[in-house]
C-alpha positions in Angstrom: 103.4 95.7 119.1 102.7 95.3 115.3 105.7 93.6 113.6 106.4 94.6 110.0 108.7 92.8 107.5 110.6 95.3 105.3 111.9 93.9 102.1 115.2 95.3 100.8 114.1 95.9 97.2 116.4 95.9 94.2 119.9 96.1 95.6 121.2 97.9 92.5 118.8 100.8 93.2 118.2 103.0 96.2 116.4 100.3 98.3 119.3 99.5 100.7 120.1 103.1 101.2 116.6 104.2 102.1 116.1 101.2 104.3 119.1 101.9 106.5 118.3 105.6 106.5 114.7 104.8 107.7 115.9 102.5 110.5 118.5 105.0 111.6 115.8 107.6 112.2 115.2 107.6 116.0 111.5 108.5 115.4 110.9 105.1 113.7 111.7 102.6 116.4 109.2 103.9 119.0 106.2 103.6 116.5 106.8 100.1 115.2 108.6 96.8 115.5 110.2 96.1 112.1 113.0 94.1 110.6 114.5 93.7 107.1 114.3 90.7 104.8 117.0 90.6 102.2 120.7 90.1 101.6 122.4 90.8 104.9 125.9 91.7 103.5 124.3 94.3 101.2 122.4 95.9 104.1 125.6 95.9 106.2 127.5 97.7 103.5 124.7 100.2 103.1 124.6 100.9 106.8 128.4 101.6 106.8 128.0 104.1 103.9 124.7 105.8 104.5 123.8 105.3 108.2 127.0 105.2 110.3 126.4 104.0 113.8 123.4 101.8 112.8 124.1 98.3 113.9 123.0 95.5 111.7 122.0 92.3 113.6 121.4 89.1 111.7 118.5 86.8 112.7 117.3 83.5 111.4 113.6 83.7 111.9 111.0 86.4 112.8 110.6 85.4 116.5 114.2 86.4 117.1 113.5 90.0 116.3 113.8 92.5 119.1 113.3 96.3 118.7 116.2 98.3 119.9 117.3 101.9 119.2 120.2 102.1 116.7 119.8 98.5 115.6 118.2 96.9 112.5 117.6 93.2 112.4 117.9 91.4 109.1 116.7 88.0 108.0 119.4 87.0 105.4 117.7 86.0 102.1 119.1 85.8 98.6 122.6 85.8 97.1 124.4 88.9 95.7 128.0 89.6 94.8 130.0 92.2 96.7 130.6 94.1 93.5 127.1 94.4 92.2 127.0 97.3 89.8 124.8 100.1 91.0 122.2 101.7 88.8 122.1 98.9 86.3 119.5 96.2 85.5 120.7 92.9 87.1 119.2 89.5 87.0 121.0 88.7 90.2 119.4 91.7 91.9 116.0 90.8 90.5 116.2 87.3 91.8 117.3 88.4 95.3 114.5 90.9 95.4 112.0 88.3 94.5 113.3 85.8 97.1 113.0 88.5 99.8 109.4 89.3 98.9 108.5 85.6 98.7 110.0 85.0 102.1 108.1 88.0 103.6 104.8 86.8 102.1 105.3 83.4 103.6 105.8 84.9 107.1 102.8 87.1 106.7 100.6 84.1 105.7 101.9 82.2 108.7 101.1 85.1 111.0 104.7 85.7 112.0 104.4 89.4 110.9 101.3 91.6 110.6 102.4 93.5 107.6 104.9 93.9 104.8 106.5 97.1 103.7 108.4 96.7 100.4 111.3 98.8 99.1 111.2 99.4 95.3 111.9 96.7 92.8 112.8 96.9 89.1 110.5 95.2 86.6 113.3 94.6 84.0 115.4 93.0 86.6 112.6 90.7 87.6 112.1 89.8 84.0 115.9 89.2 83.5 115.8 86.8 86.4 112.9 84.9 84.9 110.4 86.0 87.6 106.9 85.6 86.1 105.5 88.7 87.7 105.7 92.3 86.5 105.4 93.8 89.9 104.5 93.5 93.6 100.7 93.6 93.1 100.6 90.6 90.8 103.1 88.6 92.9 101.2 89.2 96.1 97.9 88.3 94.5 99.0 84.9 93.2 101.1 84.0 96.3 98.2 84.7 98.6 95.5 83.2 96.4 93.8 86.5 96.4 91.5 87.1 93.4 90.2 90.5 94.5 93.2 92.8 94.8 94.1 96.2 93.5 96.8 98.9 93.7 95.7 101.8 95.9 97.8 105.0 96.3 97.3 107.2 99.3 98.7 110.5 100.5 97.3 113.1 102.9 95.4 114.9 100.1 94.2 112.2 97.8 93.4 108.5 97.3 93.1 106.5 94.1 92.6 102.8 93.2 93.5 101.3 89.8 91.3 99.2 87.6 94.3 98.2 85.4 97.9 98.3 86.5 101.1 97.1 84.8 100.2 96.5 81.2 100.3 98.3 77.8 97.6 100.9 77.1 96.1 98.7 74.4 95.8 95.8 76.8 94.3 98.1 79.5 91.5 98.9 77.1 90.9 95.2 76.4 90.8 94.4 80.2 88.0 96.9 80.9 84.8 95.1 81.6 81.7 95.9 83.6 82.6 93.0 86.0 86.2 94.3 86.5 85.0 97.8 87.0 82.4 96.8 89.6 84.9 94.7 91.4 87.3 97.6 91.9 84.5 100.0 93.0 83.4 97.5 95.6 87.0 96.9 96.7 87.5 100.6 97.1 84.3 100.7 99.2 85.4 97.9 101.5 89.0 99.2 101.8 87.9 102.6 102.9 85.4 101.1 105.3 88.3 99.2 106.8 90.1 102.5 107.3 87.1 103.8 109.3 84.8 105.4 106.8 81.3 104.2 107.2 80.1 105.3 103.7 83.0 106.4 101.6 82.3 108.7 98.6 83.7 107.0 95.5 84.3 108.9 92.3 84.9 106.9 89.1 87.1 108.5 86.5 86.2 108.2 82.9 88.4 106.5 80.4 88.1 108.9 77.5 88.5 112.7 77.3 85.5 114.4 79.0 84.3 110.8 80.1 83.5 110.1 76.4 81.3 113.2 75.9 78.2 111.2 75.6 79.8 108.7 73.2 81.4 111.2 70.9 84.9 110.2 72.1 84.4 106.5 72.7 81.9 104.1 74.0 83.6 102.6 77.0 82.4 105.2 79.5 78.7 104.6 78.5 78.9 100.8 77.9 81.3 99.6 80.6 81.9 102.2 83.3 78.4 103.7 83.8 76.7 100.3 84.1 79.2 99.2 86.8 78.6 102.4 88.7 74.8 101.8 88.5 75.2 98.3 89.8 77.4 99.5 92.7 74.8 102.2 93.6 72.1 99.5 93.6 74.2 97.7 96.2 74.2 100.7 98.5 77.7 102.0 97.5 78.1 105.8 97.2 79.7 105.7 93.7 79.3 108.4 91.0 80.6 109.1 87.5 82.1 108.5 85.2 83.7 111.9 85.8 86.2 113.6 83.4 89.7 112.5 84.3 91.0 116.0 84.0 88.9 117.4 86.9 87.9 114.5 89.2 91.2 114.4 91.0 91.1 118.1 91.7 87.6 117.7 93.1 88.7 114.7 95.3 91.7 116.7 96.6 89.3 119.5 97.6 87.3 117.0 99.7 84.3 116.2 97.5 85.3 112.5 97.2 87.2 110.1 99.4 88.7 108.1 96.6 89.0 108.1 92.8 88.8 104.9 90.8 91.3 105.4 88.0 91.1 103.3 84.8 94.8 102.8 84.1 98.2 103.2 85.7 99.3 106.7 84.8 95.8 108.2 85.2 95.9 107.4 88.9 99.6 107.8 89.6 100.4 111.1 88.0 98.1 113.1 90.3 99.4 111.3 93.4 103.1 111.8 92.4 102.5 115.4 91.4 101.6 116.1 95.0 104.9 114.7 96.2 106.3 111.2 96.3 107.6 111.7 99.8 104.1 111.5 101.2 102.7 108.9 98.9 102.1 105.3 100.0 101.2 102.3 97.8 98.7 99.9 99.4 97.7 96.6 98.0 94.0 96.4 98.7 92.3 93.0 99.1 95.1 91.0 100.7 94.8 88.9 103.9 97.4 91.1 105.4 98.6 94.7 105.1 101.2 95.6 102.4 102.5 99.1 101.8 105.3 100.5 99.7 106.9 103.9 99.0 105.4 105.7 96.0 108.6 105.8 93.9 110.8 103.5 92.0 114.4 102.2 92.2 115.9 105.5 91.1 118.9 104.0 89.3 120.1 107.4 88.3 121.0 108.3 91.9 121.7 104.8 93.3 124.7 104.6 95.5 125.2 108.4 95.7 123.9 108.9 99.2 121.3 111.4 98.2 118.2 109.2 98.2 115.3 110.5 100.4 113.8 107.9 102.8 110.7 109.9 103.6 108.3 107.9 101.5 109.6 104.6 102.9 109.2 105.9 106.5 105.6 107.1 105.6 104.9 103.6 104.2 106.3 101.9 107.3 104.1 104.1 109.6 101.1 103.4 107.3 101.7 99.6 107.6 101.6 99.8 111.3 98.5 102.0 111.4 96.6 99.8 108.9 97.5 96.5 110.5 96.5 97.9 114.0 93.2 99.0 112.5 92.7 95.5 111.0 93.5 93.8 114.3 91.0 96.0 116.1 88.1 95.0 113.8 
């Protein structure tokens, strides 16, 4: 059975709560073998509060994990105080979250787990801890030595992959090049083929309103995006565009395209999240192993209140199993 390492996320947010709620769901254990990587005492307290009856069992390495109903194994990583304030940016929480992710990446690279499913982290907490990464995607890319990665968001109605991710809008414009655009188009093509699509239909969203309106609203669509699409098509990829960003996601949702290449973070994430974060899954494309994550953040505003919904994490966990089984079958 596929084994998944689930990182605890930022302990000041909803990560511990949704993790124990997911493992307490009797429908989760039969579909996957998974254990948690993170601060064990924090997980134990979360189980007592939010998942009564769930037993937390400490392990010291991945091989000790055994799937059992009503039990969650945890590999104890990181240091956190018992009185960590909830819903607040904390360097301690940022450091502990980073150490859990780093540990899970190491296990995946050594083949001890087939996939990683990550609970949400907080970028300000990482920065406060001196962690030199703005998010999971950048951390995973550097730790694995992967130079061809991208953030892909998937739900039952829509898929999108991002050309630029965690940066200011001004920097996103500076990062757009024909080479970068082509790389993401090709990565989208390979990723969907890995999911079983022989010839995926890729729509590339324009950067400017109306995809630049023939150059009236900016030159990037004509000078950067269109040449990259042409090169991809010459390589046998079914890519089209640039399409106006205000209509292309609607067309993909209706089945005209299999994935949309979005030029910047919010262009791709807003349509996905509008359809419901409970069904959204974040997938890092281009890694040597599978990584998924729920399509929401740390939700500091409701942290510790017992009202966080674990649906997206459970969806991400199931997706990690499905994608890693598909990769093993190839």
